[in-house]
DSSP file (Angstrom, degrees, kcal/mol; ACC not computed):
  #  RESIDUE AA STRUCTURE BP1 BP2  ACC     N-H-->O    O-->H-N    N-H-->O    O-->H-N    TCO  KAPPA ALPHA  PHI   PSI    X-CA   Y-CA   Z-CA
    1    1 A E     >        0   0    0      0, 0.0     4,-2.5     0, 0.0     5,-0.2   0.000 360.0 360.0 360.0 -45.4  -16.1   -9.2  -57.0
    2    2 A L  H  >  +     0   0    0      1,-0.2     4,-2.2     2,-0.2     5,-0.1   0.896 360.0  50.6 -63.8 -39.0  -18.7  -10.1  -54.4
    3    3 A E  H  > S+     0   0    0      2,-0.2     4,-2.0     1,-0.2    -1,-0.2   0.916 111.0  48.5 -64.2 -43.1  -16.3  -12.5  -52.7
    4    4 A K  H  > S+     0   0    0      1,-0.2     4,-2.2     2,-0.2    -2,-0.2   0.899 111.8  49.5 -63.6 -42.0  -13.6   -9.9  -52.6
    5    5 A A  H  X S+     0   0    0     -4,-2.5     4,-2.3     1,-0.2    -1,-0.2   0.882 109.4  52.2 -65.2 -38.1  -16.0   -7.3  -51.1
    6    6 A A  H  X S+     0   0    0     -4,-2.2     4,-1.3     2,-0.2    -2,-0.2   0.893 109.7  48.9 -65.9 -39.5  -17.2   -9.8  -48.5
    7    7 A V  H  X S+     0   0    0     -4,-2.0     4,-0.9     1,-0.2    -2,-0.2   0.914 112.4  48.3 -66.0 -42.4  -13.6  -10.5  -47.4
    8    8 A Q  H >< S+     0   0    0     -4,-2.2     3,-0.5     1,-0.2    -2,-0.2   0.885 110.2  51.2 -66.0 -38.5  -12.8   -6.8  -47.1
    9    9 A S  H 3< S+     0   0    0     -4,-2.3    -1,-0.2     1,-0.2    -2,-0.2   0.773 105.9  56.2 -71.4 -23.8  -16.0   -6.1  -45.1
   10   10 A S  H 3< S+     0   0    0     -4,-1.3    -1,-0.2    -3,-0.2    -2,-0.2   0.713  90.5  86.9 -80.6 -19.1  -15.2   -8.9  -42.7
   11   11 A R  S << S-     0   0    0     -4,-0.9     2,-0.2    -3,-0.5     0, 0.0  -0.620  88.3-114.1 -78.7 137.3  -11.7   -7.4  -41.8
   12   12 A P        -     0   0    0      0, 0.0    -2,-0.1     0, 0.0    -1,-0.1  -0.466  31.3-109.7 -71.7 142.8  -11.8   -4.8  -39.1
   13   13 A C     >  -     0   0    0     -2,-0.2     4,-2.5     1,-0.1     5,-0.2  -0.483  19.7-130.3 -68.7 137.2  -10.9   -1.3  -40.1
   14   14 A P  H  > S+     0   0    0      0, 0.0     4,-2.3     0, 0.0     5,-0.2   0.880 109.5  52.2 -58.4 -37.6   -7.5   -0.1  -38.8
   15   15 A E  H  > S+     0   0    0      2,-0.2     4,-2.3     1,-0.2     5,-0.2   0.915 109.8  48.3 -64.2 -42.3   -9.1    3.1  -37.5
   16   16 A R  H  > S+     0   0    0      2,-0.2     4,-2.5     1,-0.2    -1,-0.2   0.909 110.8  50.9 -64.4 -42.5  -11.8    1.1  -35.7
   17   17 A C  H  X S+     0   0    0     -4,-2.5     4,-2.5     1,-0.2    -2,-0.2   0.907 109.8  50.8 -60.9 -41.8   -9.2   -1.2  -34.1
   18   18 A H  H  X S+     0   0    0     -4,-2.3     4,-2.3     2,-0.2    -2,-0.2   0.920 110.4  48.9 -63.1 -43.3   -7.2    1.8  -32.9
   19   19 A Q  H  X S+     0   0    0     -4,-2.3     4,-2.4     1,-0.2    -2,-0.2   0.904 110.8  50.6 -62.9 -41.2  -10.3    3.3  -31.3
   20   20 A L  H  X S+     0   0    0     -4,-2.5     4,-2.5     2,-0.2    -2,-0.2   0.912 109.5  50.4 -63.5 -41.9  -11.1    0.0  -29.6
   21   21 A R  H  X S+     0   0    0     -4,-2.5     4,-2.4     1,-0.2    -1,-0.2   0.909 110.0  50.7 -62.0 -41.3   -7.6   -0.2  -28.2
   22   22 A L  H  X S+     0   0    0     -4,-2.3     4,-2.4     2,-0.2    -2,-0.2   0.917 110.9  48.5 -62.4 -42.7   -7.8    3.3  -26.9
   23   23 A R  H  X S+     0   0    0     -4,-2.4     4,-2.4     2,-0.2    -2,-0.2   0.906 110.7  50.8 -63.9 -41.4  -11.2    2.6  -25.2
   24   24 A Q  H  X S+     0   0    0     -4,-2.5     4,-2.3     2,-0.2    -1,-0.2   0.911 110.9  48.6 -62.8 -41.3   -9.8   -0.6  -23.7
   25   25 A Q  H  X S+     0   0    0     -4,-2.4     4,-2.8     2,-0.2    -2,-0.2   0.903 110.0  52.0 -65.1 -40.6   -6.8    1.3  -22.3
   26   26 A E  H  X S+     0   0    0     -4,-2.4     4,-2.5     1,-0.2    -2,-0.2   0.910 109.9  49.3 -61.3 -41.6   -9.1    4.0  -20.9
   27   27 A L  H  X S+     0   0    0     -4,-2.4     4,-2.4     2,-0.2    -2,-0.2   0.905 111.6  48.6 -64.2 -41.2  -11.1    1.3  -19.1
   28   28 A R  H  X S+     0   0    0     -4,-2.3     4,-2.7     2,-0.2    -2,-0.2   0.918 112.0  49.4 -63.7 -42.9   -7.9   -0.3  -17.7
   29   29 A D  H  X S+     0   0    0     -4,-2.8     4,-2.6     2,-0.2    -2,-0.2   0.906 111.0  50.0 -62.4 -41.2   -6.7    3.2  -16.5
   30   30 A L  H  X S+     0   0    0     -4,-2.5     4,-2.3     2,-0.2    -1,-0.2   0.922 111.8  47.5 -63.0 -44.2  -10.1    3.8  -14.9
   31   31 A A  H  X S+     0   0    0     -4,-2.4     4,-2.4     2,-0.2    -2,-0.2   0.907 112.3  49.8 -64.0 -41.8  -10.0    0.5  -13.1
   32   32 A D  H  X S+     0   0    0     -4,-2.7     4,-2.7     2,-0.2    -2,-0.2   0.908 110.5  50.8 -62.4 -41.6   -6.5    1.1  -12.0
   33   33 A G  H  X S+     0   0    0     -4,-2.6     4,-2.6     2,-0.2    -2,-0.2   0.907 111.0  47.6 -62.8 -42.5   -7.5    4.5  -10.7
   34   34 A R  H  X S+     0   0    0     -4,-2.3     4,-2.5     2,-0.2    -1,-0.2   0.906 112.0  49.7 -65.2 -41.2  -10.4    3.1   -8.7
   35   35 A A  H  X S+     0   0    0     -4,-2.4     4,-2.5     2,-0.2    -2,-0.2   0.919 112.2  48.2 -63.5 -42.8   -8.2    0.4   -7.3
   36   36 A R  H  X S+     0   0    0     -4,-2.7     4,-2.5     2,-0.2    -2,-0.2   0.921 111.7  49.5 -63.4 -43.5   -5.6    2.9   -6.2
   37   37 A A  H  X S+     0   0    0     -4,-2.6     4,-2.3     1,-0.2    -2,-0.2   0.904 111.8  48.8 -62.5 -41.3   -8.3    5.2   -4.7
   38   38 A H  H  X S+     0   0    0     -4,-2.5     4,-2.5     2,-0.2    -1,-0.2   0.910 111.2  50.0 -64.3 -42.1   -9.7    2.2   -2.7
   39   39 A A  H  X S+     0   0    0     -4,-2.5     4,-2.5     2,-0.2    -2,-0.2   0.909 111.5  48.5 -63.7 -41.6   -6.3    1.2   -1.5
   40   40 A L  H  X S+     0   0    0     -4,-2.5     4,-2.8     2,-0.2    -2,-0.2   0.908 111.3  50.0 -65.3 -41.0   -5.5    4.7   -0.3
   41   41 A A  H  X S+     0   0    0     -4,-2.3     4,-2.3     2,-0.2    -2,-0.2   0.917 112.4  47.4 -63.3 -42.3   -8.9    5.0    1.5
   42   42 A T  H  X S+     0   0    0     -4,-2.5     4,-2.4     2,-0.2     5,-0.4   0.911 112.2  50.3 -63.5 -42.3   -8.2    1.6    3.2
   43   43 A Q  H  X S+     0   0    0     -4,-2.5     4,-2.8     1,-0.2    -2,-0.2   0.930 111.9  47.0 -63.0 -45.0   -4.7    2.7    4.1
   44   44 A R  H  X S+     0   0    0     -4,-2.8     4,-0.6     1,-0.2    -1,-0.2   0.900 113.9  49.0 -63.1 -39.6   -6.0    6.0    5.6
   45   45 A R  H  < S+     0   0    0     -4,-2.3    -2,-0.2    -5,-0.2    -1,-0.2   0.901 125.9  23.2 -67.5 -41.6   -8.8    4.2    7.5
   46   46 A H  H  < S+     0   0    0     -4,-2.4    -2,-0.2    -5,-0.1    -3,-0.2   0.781 129.4  37.6-100.8 -30.6   -6.6    1.5    9.1
   47   47 A Y  H  < S+     0   0    0     -4,-2.8    -3,-0.2    -5,-0.4    -2,-0.1   0.135  80.4 151.2-112.0  21.1   -3.1    2.8    9.1
   48   48 A G     <  -     0   0    0     -4,-0.6    -3,-0.1     1,-0.1    -2,-0.1   0.715  64.7 -75.1 -20.2-132.3   -3.8    6.5   10.0
   49   49 A V  S    S+     0   0    0     -5,-0.1    -1,-0.1     4,-0.0    -2,-0.0   0.348  88.0 116.1-126.2   2.7   -1.3    8.6   11.9
   50   50 A G  S  > S-     0   0    0      1,-0.1     4,-1.9     4,-0.0     5,-0.1  -0.185  76.4-109.3 -74.3 167.6   -1.6    7.3   15.4
   51   51 A D  H  > S+     0   0    0      1,-0.2     4,-2.4     2,-0.2     5,-0.2   0.861 117.9  55.9 -65.2 -36.3    1.0    5.4   17.4
   52   52 A K  H  > S+     0   0    0      1,-0.2     4,-2.3     2,-0.2    -1,-0.2   0.919 107.7  49.2 -62.7 -41.7   -0.9    2.1   17.2
   53   53 A A  H  > S+     0   0    0      1,-0.2     4,-2.5     2,-0.2    -1,-0.2   0.899 109.4  52.5 -63.9 -39.4   -0.9    2.4   13.4
   54   54 A N  H  X S+     0   0    0     -4,-1.9     4,-2.3     1,-0.2    -2,-0.2   0.918 110.1  47.7 -62.3 -43.0    2.8    3.1   13.4
   55   55 A K  H  X S+     0   0    0     -4,-2.4     4,-2.3     1,-0.2    -1,-0.2   0.899 111.0  51.6 -64.7 -39.6    3.6    0.1   15.5
   56   56 A L  H  X S+     0   0    0     -4,-2.3     4,-2.4     2,-0.2    -2,-0.2   0.924 110.2  48.1 -63.7 -43.9    1.4   -2.1   13.3
   57   57 A I  H  X S+     0   0    0     -4,-2.5     4,-2.3     1,-0.2    -2,-0.2   0.922 111.6  49.9 -63.0 -43.7    3.2   -0.9   10.2
   58   58 A A  H  X S+     0   0    0     -4,-2.3     4,-2.3     1,-0.2    -1,-0.2   0.892 110.4  51.0 -62.2 -38.5    6.6   -1.5   11.8
   59   59 A C  H  X S+     0   0    0     -4,-2.3     4,-2.1     2,-0.2    -1,-0.2   0.909 109.7  49.2 -65.3 -41.7    5.5   -5.0   12.8
   60   60 A L  H  X S+     0   0    0     -4,-2.4     4,-1.8     2,-0.2    -2,-0.2   0.875 110.3  51.2 -65.8 -36.4    4.3   -5.8    9.2
   61   61 A V  H  < S+     0   0    0     -4,-2.3    -1,-0.2     1,-0.2    -2,-0.2   0.914 109.3  51.1 -65.0 -41.6    7.6   -4.6    7.8
   62   62 A M  H  < S+     0   0    0     -4,-2.3     3,-0.3     1,-0.2    -2,-0.2   0.893 109.5  51.0 -61.2 -38.9    9.5   -6.8   10.3
   63   63 A R  H  < S+     0   0    0     -4,-2.1     2,-1.3     1,-0.2    -1,-0.2   0.876 105.1  56.5 -67.8 -37.0    7.4   -9.8    9.2
   64   64 A D    ><  +     0   0    0     -4,-1.8     3,-1.2     1,-0.2    -1,-0.2  -0.574  63.6 158.2 -97.1  72.5    8.1   -9.2    5.5
   65   65 A K  T 3   +     0   0    0     -2,-1.3    -1,-0.2    -3,-0.3    -2,-0.1   0.708  64.5  66.5 -72.5 -19.6   11.9   -9.4    5.6
   66   66 A G  T 3  S+     0   0    0     -3,-0.2     2,-0.5     2,-0.0    -1,-0.3   0.688  80.0  92.6 -74.7 -16.2   12.2  -10.2    1.9
   67   67 A R    <   +     0   0    0     -3,-1.2    -3,-0.0    -6,-0.2     3,-0.0  -0.663  45.8 169.8 -81.6 124.6   10.9   -6.9    0.9
   68   68 A N        +     0   0    0     -2,-0.5     2,-0.3     2,-0.0    -1,-0.1   0.001  48.2  75.1-126.6  30.1   13.7   -4.4    0.4
   69   69 A W        -     0   0    0      0, 0.0     2,-0.4     0, 0.0    -2,-0.0  -0.958  60.0-144.4-139.0 159.1   12.1   -1.4   -1.3
   70   70 A V        -     0   0    0     -2,-0.3     3,-0.2     1,-0.2    -2,-0.0  -0.991   6.3-156.1-123.7 128.2    9.9    1.5   -0.3
   71   71 A G  S    S-     0   0    0     -2,-0.4     2,-0.4     1,-0.3    -1,-0.2   0.994  74.0 -10.1 -67.9 -63.7    7.2    2.7   -2.6
   72   72 A T        -     0   0    0      2,-0.0     2,-0.5     8,-0.0    -1,-0.3  -0.999  59.3-145.9-141.2 135.0    6.7    6.3   -1.4
   73   73 A V        -     0   0    0      8,-0.5     8,-3.1    -2,-0.4     2,-0.4  -0.897  21.2-171.5-101.5 127.0    8.0    8.0    1.7
   74   74 A R  B     -A   80   0A   0     -2,-0.5     6,-0.2     6,-0.2     5,-0.0  -0.917  15.7-131.0-119.5 145.6    5.6   10.6    3.1
   75   75 A D    >   -     0   0    0      4,-2.3     3,-0.8    -2,-0.4    15,-0.1  -0.112  44.5 -81.5 -81.5-173.1    6.2   13.1    5.9
   76   76 A V  T 3  S+     0   0    0      1,-0.3    -1,-0.1     2,-0.1    -2,-0.0   0.841 131.8  51.3 -61.0 -35.0    3.9   13.7    8.9
   77   77 A V  T 3  S-     0   0    0      2,-0.1    -1,-0.3     1,-0.0    -3,-0.0   0.737 120.1-108.7 -75.1 -23.1    1.7   16.0    6.9
   78   78 A G    <   +     0   0    0     -3,-0.8     2,-0.3     1,-0.3    -2,-0.1   0.455  69.8 142.8 107.1   4.4    1.4   13.4    4.1
   79   79 A K        -     0   0    0      1,-0.1    -4,-2.3    -5,-0.0    -1,-0.3  -0.610  56.3-112.6 -79.8 135.6    3.5   15.1    1.5
   80   80 A A  B     -A   74   0A   0     -2,-0.3     2,-0.4    -6,-0.2    -6,-0.2  -0.470  28.7-140.7 -68.5 134.5    5.6   12.8   -0.6
   81   81 A C        +     0   0    0     -8,-3.1    -8,-0.5    -2,-0.2    -1,-0.1  -0.814  29.2 165.3 -99.1 135.4    9.4   13.3    0.0
   82   82 A S        +     0   0    0     -2,-0.4     2,-0.1   -10,-0.1    -1,-0.1   0.700  52.2  75.2-119.4 -33.7   11.7   13.2   -3.0
   83   83 A S  S  > S-     0   0    0      1,-0.1     4,-2.3     4,-0.0     5,-0.2  -0.495  82.7-120.2 -82.5 155.2   15.1   14.6   -1.8
   84   84 A S  H  > S+     0   0    0      1,-0.2     4,-2.5     2,-0.2     5,-0.2   0.860 112.9  53.7 -63.3 -35.2   17.4   12.5    0.4
   85   85 A G  H  > S+     0   0    0      2,-0.2     4,-2.2     1,-0.2    -1,-0.2   0.917 109.8  46.8 -64.4 -43.4   17.3   15.1    3.2
   86   86 A D  H  > S+     0   0    0      2,-0.2     4,-2.5     1,-0.2    -2,-0.2   0.896 112.6  50.2 -64.7 -40.2   13.5   15.1    3.3
   87   87 A I  H  X S+     0   0    0     -4,-2.3     4,-2.4     2,-0.2     5,-0.2   0.926 110.9  48.4 -64.6 -44.8   13.4   11.3    3.3
   88   88 A A  H  X S+     0   0    0     -4,-2.5     4,-2.4     1,-0.2    -2,-0.2   0.906 112.7  48.9 -61.7 -41.4   15.9   11.1    6.2
   89   89 A E  H  X S+     0   0    0     -4,-2.2     4,-2.6     2,-0.2     5,-0.2   0.898 109.8  51.4 -65.4 -40.8   13.9   13.7    8.1
   90   90 A A  H  X S+     0   0    0     -4,-2.5     4,-2.3     2,-0.2    -2,-0.2   0.919 112.2  46.2 -63.1 -43.5   10.6   11.9    7.5
   91   91 A F  H  X S+     0   0    0     -4,-2.4     4,-2.6     2,-0.2     5,-0.3   0.909 111.6  52.1 -64.9 -41.3   12.1    8.6    8.8
   92   92 A A  H  X S+     0   0    0     -4,-2.4     4,-2.1     1,-0.2    -2,-0.2   0.938 112.3  44.9 -60.9 -46.7   13.6   10.4   11.8
   93   93 A Q  H  X S+     0   0    0     -4,-2.6     4,-2.3     2,-0.2     5,-0.2   0.909 112.4  52.8 -62.9 -41.9   10.2   11.9   12.7
   94   94 A Y  H  X S+     0   0    0     -4,-2.3     4,-2.1    -5,-0.2    -2,-0.2   0.943 113.8  40.5 -60.0 -49.7    8.4    8.6   12.2
   95   95 A Y  H  X S+     0   0    0     -4,-2.6     4,-2.3     2,-0.2    -1,-0.2   0.778 110.7  57.7 -77.3 -24.9   10.7    6.6   14.4
   96   96 A E  H  X S+     0   0    0     -4,-2.1     4,-1.6    -5,-0.3    -1,-0.2   0.951 111.7  42.5 -63.3 -47.7   10.9    9.3   17.1
   97   97 A R  H  X S+     0   0    0     -4,-2.3     4,-0.9     1,-0.2    -2,-0.2   0.890 113.4  53.7 -64.3 -38.5    7.1    9.2   17.4
   98   98 A L  H  < S+     0   0    0     -4,-2.1     3,-0.5    -5,-0.2    -1,-0.2   0.924 113.1  40.7 -62.8 -45.5    7.2    5.4   17.3
   99   99 A H  H  < S+     0   0    0     -4,-2.3    -1,-0.2     1,-0.2    -2,-0.2   0.701 108.5  60.1 -81.5 -18.9    9.7    5.0   20.1
  100  100 A E  H  < S+     0   0    0     -4,-1.6    -1,-0.2    -5,-0.2    -2,-0.2   0.711  84.7 102.2 -76.3 -18.7    8.2    7.7   22.3
  101  101 A S     <  -     0   0    0     -4,-0.9    -3,-0.0    -3,-0.5    -4,-0.0  -0.429  47.6-175.7 -70.1 134.5    4.9    5.8   22.4
  102  102 A K        +     0   0    0     -2,-0.2     2,-0.3     2,-0.1    -1,-0.1   0.246  42.8 128.7-106.2   8.6    4.1    3.9   25.5
  103  103 A V        -     0   0    0      1,-0.0     2,-0.4     2,-0.0    -2,-0.1  -0.475  37.1-171.7 -74.3 129.7    1.0    2.4   24.1
  104  104 A K        -     0   0    0     -2,-0.3     2,-0.4    29,-0.1    27,-0.1  -0.977  13.5-155.6-112.4 133.2    0.5   -1.3   24.3
  105  105 A F        -     0   0    0     25,-0.5     2,-0.0    -2,-0.4    -2,-0.0  -0.887   6.2-129.5-119.5 149.4   -2.5   -2.6   22.4
  106  106 A S     >  -     0   0    0     -2,-0.4     4,-2.1     1,-0.1     5,-0.1  -0.217  30.2-101.6 -87.6 172.7   -4.5   -5.7   22.9
  107  107 A G  H  > S+     0   0    0      1,-0.2     4,-2.4     2,-0.2     5,-0.1   0.821 121.6  57.8 -62.5 -31.7   -5.6   -8.4   20.5
  108  108 A V  H  > S+     0   0    0      2,-0.2     4,-1.9     1,-0.2    -1,-0.2   0.927 107.5  46.5 -65.4 -43.9   -9.1   -6.8   20.3
  109  109 A E  H  > S+     0   0    0      2,-0.2     4,-2.1     1,-0.2    -2,-0.2   0.880 111.2  52.6 -65.7 -37.2   -7.6   -3.5   19.1
  110  110 A C  H  X S+     0   0    0     -4,-2.1     4,-2.2     1,-0.2    -2,-0.2   0.916 107.6  51.8 -61.8 -42.6   -5.5   -5.4   16.6
  111  111 A A  H  X S+     0   0    0     -4,-2.4     4,-0.6     1,-0.2    -2,-0.2   0.888 108.2  51.7 -62.6 -38.2   -8.6   -7.2   15.3
  112  112 A D  H >< S+     0   0    0     -4,-1.9     3,-0.6     1,-0.2     4,-0.3   0.908 110.9  47.9 -63.6 -40.8  -10.3   -3.8   14.9
  113  113 A L  H 3< S+     0   0    0     -4,-2.1     3,-0.2     1,-0.2    -2,-0.2   0.866 119.8  37.7 -66.8 -35.2   -7.3   -2.4   12.9
  114  114 A L  H >< S+     0   0    0     -4,-2.2     3,-0.9     1,-0.2    -1,-0.2   0.354  84.6 108.6 -98.4   5.5   -7.2   -5.5   10.7
  115  115 A K  T << S+     0   0    0     -4,-0.6    -1,-0.2    -3,-0.6    -2,-0.1   0.889  90.8  23.2 -55.2 -50.2  -10.9   -6.1   10.3
  116  116 A D  T 3  S+     0   0    0     -4,-0.3    -1,-0.3    -3,-0.2     2,-0.2   0.309 103.3 100.2-102.8   9.7  -11.4   -5.0    6.7
  117  117 A V  S <  S-     0   0    0     -3,-0.9    -3,-0.0     2,-0.1   -74,-0.0  -0.518  83.4-114.1 -92.9 163.6   -7.8   -5.5    5.5
  118  118 A Y  S    S+     0   0    0      1,-0.2     2,-1.4    -2,-0.2     3,-0.3   0.545 100.6  86.5 -74.4  -5.5   -6.6   -8.5    3.5
  119  119 A L        +     0   0    0      1,-0.2    -1,-0.2    -5,-0.1    -2,-0.1  -0.450  49.3 144.6 -90.6  62.2   -4.4   -9.6    6.4
  120  120 A R        +     0   0    0     -2,-1.4     2,-0.5     1,-0.1    -1,-0.2   0.782  56.6  54.9 -75.8 -27.5   -7.2  -11.5    8.1
  121  121 A T        -     0   0    0     -3,-0.3     2,-0.4     0, 0.0    -1,-0.1  -0.923  66.0-169.4-113.6 131.7   -5.0  -14.3    9.5
  122  122 A L        -     0   0    0     -2,-0.5    -2,-0.0     3,-0.0    -3,-0.0  -0.907  21.9-123.4-115.2 143.2   -2.0  -13.7   11.7
  123  123 A T     >  -     0   0    0     -2,-0.4     4,-2.3     1,-0.1     5,-0.2  -0.430  32.6-107.7 -74.8 160.0    0.6  -16.2   12.8
  124  124 A P  H  > S+     0   0    0      0, 0.0     4,-2.5     0, 0.0     5,-0.2   0.866 121.8  55.7 -57.5 -35.2    1.1  -16.7   16.5
  125  125 A E  H  > S+     0   0    0      1,-0.2     4,-2.3     2,-0.2     5,-0.1   0.915 108.0  47.8 -63.8 -41.4    4.5  -14.9   16.1
  126  126 A D  H  > S+     0   0    0      2,-0.2     4,-2.3     1,-0.2    -1,-0.2   0.901 110.4  51.9 -65.5 -40.5    2.8  -11.9   14.6
  127  127 A R  H  X S+     0   0    0     -4,-2.3     4,-1.4     1,-0.2    -2,-0.2   0.929 111.4  46.9 -61.8 -43.9    0.2  -11.8   17.3
  128  128 A D  H  X S+     0   0    0     -4,-2.5     4,-1.1     1,-0.2    -1,-0.2   0.904 111.1  52.2 -63.2 -40.3    2.9  -11.9   20.0
  129  129 A A  H  < S+     0   0    0     -4,-2.3     3,-0.3     1,-0.2    -1,-0.2   0.870 107.8  51.7 -65.1 -35.9    4.8   -9.1   18.2
  130  130 A L  H  < S+     0   0    0     -4,-2.3   -25,-0.5     1,-0.2    -1,-0.2   0.796 107.1  53.8 -70.8 -26.9    1.7   -6.9   18.1
  131  131 A E  H  < S+     0   0    0     -4,-1.4    -1,-0.2    -3,-0.2     2,-0.2   0.740 105.3  64.9 -77.1 -22.8    1.1   -7.4   21.8
  132  132 A E  S  < S-     0   0    0     -4,-1.1     2,-0.1    -3,-0.3   -27,-0.1  -0.587  87.4-108.0-101.1 160.5    4.7   -6.2   22.6
  133  133 A G        -     0   0    0     -2,-0.2     2,-0.4   -29,-0.1    -1,-0.1  -0.476  36.3-116.3 -76.9 158.3    6.4   -2.9   22.2
  134  134 A L        -     0   0    0    -36,-0.2     2,-0.2    -2,-0.1    -1,-0.0  -0.824  23.4-144.1 -99.1 134.5    9.1   -2.6   19.5
  135  135 A S     >  -     0   0    0     -2,-0.4     4,-1.9     1,-0.1     5,-0.2  -0.485  25.9-111.5 -88.7 165.9   12.7   -1.9   20.4
  136  136 A K  H  > S+     0   0    0      1,-0.2     4,-2.2     2,-0.2     5,-0.1   0.853 119.0  55.7 -64.1 -34.0   15.0    0.2   18.4
  137  137 A E  H  > S+     0   0    0      2,-0.2     4,-2.3     1,-0.2    -1,-0.2   0.920 106.6  49.0 -65.3 -43.2   17.0   -2.9   17.6
  138  138 A E  H  > S+     0   0    0      1,-0.2     4,-2.2     2,-0.2    -1,-0.2   0.901 111.0  50.2 -62.6 -40.4   14.0   -4.6   16.1
  139  139 A T  H  X S+     0   0    0     -4,-1.9     4,-1.9     1,-0.2    -1,-0.2   0.900 109.4  51.7 -64.6 -39.6   13.1   -1.6   14.0
  140  140 A G  H  < S+     0   0    0     -4,-2.2    -2,-0.2     1,-0.2    -1,-0.2   0.897 109.5  49.4 -62.9 -40.5   16.7   -1.5   12.7
  141  141 A V  H  < S+     0   0    0     -4,-2.3    -1,-0.2     1,-0.2    -2,-0.2   0.895 108.8  53.7 -64.9 -39.2   16.5   -5.2   11.8
  142  142 A A  H  <        0   0    0     -4,-2.2    -1,-0.2     1,-0.3    -2,-0.2   0.872 360.0 360.0 -63.8 -36.7   13.2   -4.5   10.0
  143  143 A L     <        0   0    0     -4,-1.9    -1,-0.3    -5,-0.1    -2,-0.2   0.502 360.0 360.0 -73.9 360.0   14.8   -1.8    7.9
């Protein structure tokens, strides 16, 4: 009897296991939420809404040619677009502003934009691309 009771007491209770799993999931969700909030804050800080930020994003898209998906499309105000018409309008506004820009930015300004981001090292091709303006053809190839 004592041996049987000892074996039963050493097994975890199903209710307790379920509670532990729920707590672990809550902790994972909390960590994911914090990571997402940090990523959004970093994105807002470095990739704001200015023309330099637009050129930098287009350059990064050009560099990563293997990527063929877009996570979320946001309009100028920052609202997520879901219908095809809204998405087309958001892209049109984005590239109109991008190509109207006459701003050329230096390596020092690039370094400021990339200072706290994980893209600390740039290839010489990327550095040259950041120094130059982007043409409509290059943007089309990137898309």
